[in-house]
C-alpha angles and dihedrals in degrees: 000000000000130000130155127213123221107296117247130188113236130211111231112263137151087274099053147023101243096255140109110309121212140163128239112207109213134170124217113190092333096314116114122225129182112217120200120226136166137207128209131174133355138269134058111359125259117186115208119203119192121219117267112247139123088276097043116150136147086244088081087074095049099108092043089050091050093051095046098041093081088067105021144038101249121204119188127181146187113237116239108277093023140084114347096342122103114286107198119164094262127153093257114204140153095268089061093054093044094052091045093054093049092049095044094049092045095048101038103040127054098184134041115291136202118229135210112192133178130211116326091009086081095078094048091048094050091048088050092051091052095047096038107024091158090061098056126060102176139356131210116190118197112203093334116211134177106182129071124232098261097049088044088056089053104264115149124226093263094053092043091050091051093052090048090052092051093050089050093054117101107245109009091040093054091049094050091046092051091052088054096049102049118130093251093049090049092049090050089050093051094045092047104051114340105061130032097201110059089187087076090060096091124171089252091051094051093043091053091050092047091053087059089057094051099061116120110276096007094127095067101068090031091058090048093055095044092051097046100253089125094051107122091210139018097220137048091229090059089052094051090049092072088063098047088107111353112221091221133022110288133193120196118199116201126207107227090206095046116126108282096247093049093045090052091052092047089051092051090057095041092053093056115115113273097019120118110227129206131170126207137173114265138066131247092323097053092125088066102031098042100027095141093053090044093054092045092061096037100044098077088046094051091043091058092064089063095053 
């Protein structure tokens, strides 16, 4: 199941963390995928999981990786269908990502790891901790979410599925996808619920994010996320159940500027017994926008796992 390409040193860019890049060869229902991952630093391992979104790349975790790499061996990956990983026209769904994460952790790491995950990665990580508690030492969740954009706006599964089917279609789907990944649309998205400071949304920043969305096959996994196919659960109560109790120590970091509904759901999880709660400026993308502040609050928590 696992094979690694020749290792290469990467230069820090918006797409990577400046470490050693490798490929994890993985099969999903008989179909091979090459998943990009990157290692930086030495010490106890910390796995960094970027948020799922149309612009998802491991580069979101670059500043976190740089700050942690002086004390830990940091591994950051691109989820299947995103970033520099393969993007075939699969039926992307939560089960794929859950199985991928279990296989990746089981094959790559040979001792317990700490995990920092942003956004939708929270659900997959908590499932992993319940299934493989011996493999996970500590978990930090940055602005954890469990519901995709269309379901959050009230679309039912039938409507969301119809939209997903359209986006997957050859001509109309590509057109619709292009309309939803223009620079102006991406800037509106970031300003609305991803970043707190819109002064950071420079033309260069948005251009680089848009380039990520324009890679061949990028629309398939993106459409799955937006329409809720990658949601790990259907109800908030199911999400909270993974934390009652949590199988390993968990810290939840809330974005003070996150959309009210999302912030309320994050708070409901963070206030559960046994969960360490922290609040920081920022919205759903606080792991990228406020990386220094996130590392500052998470570092003592992560370091405790090594003691």
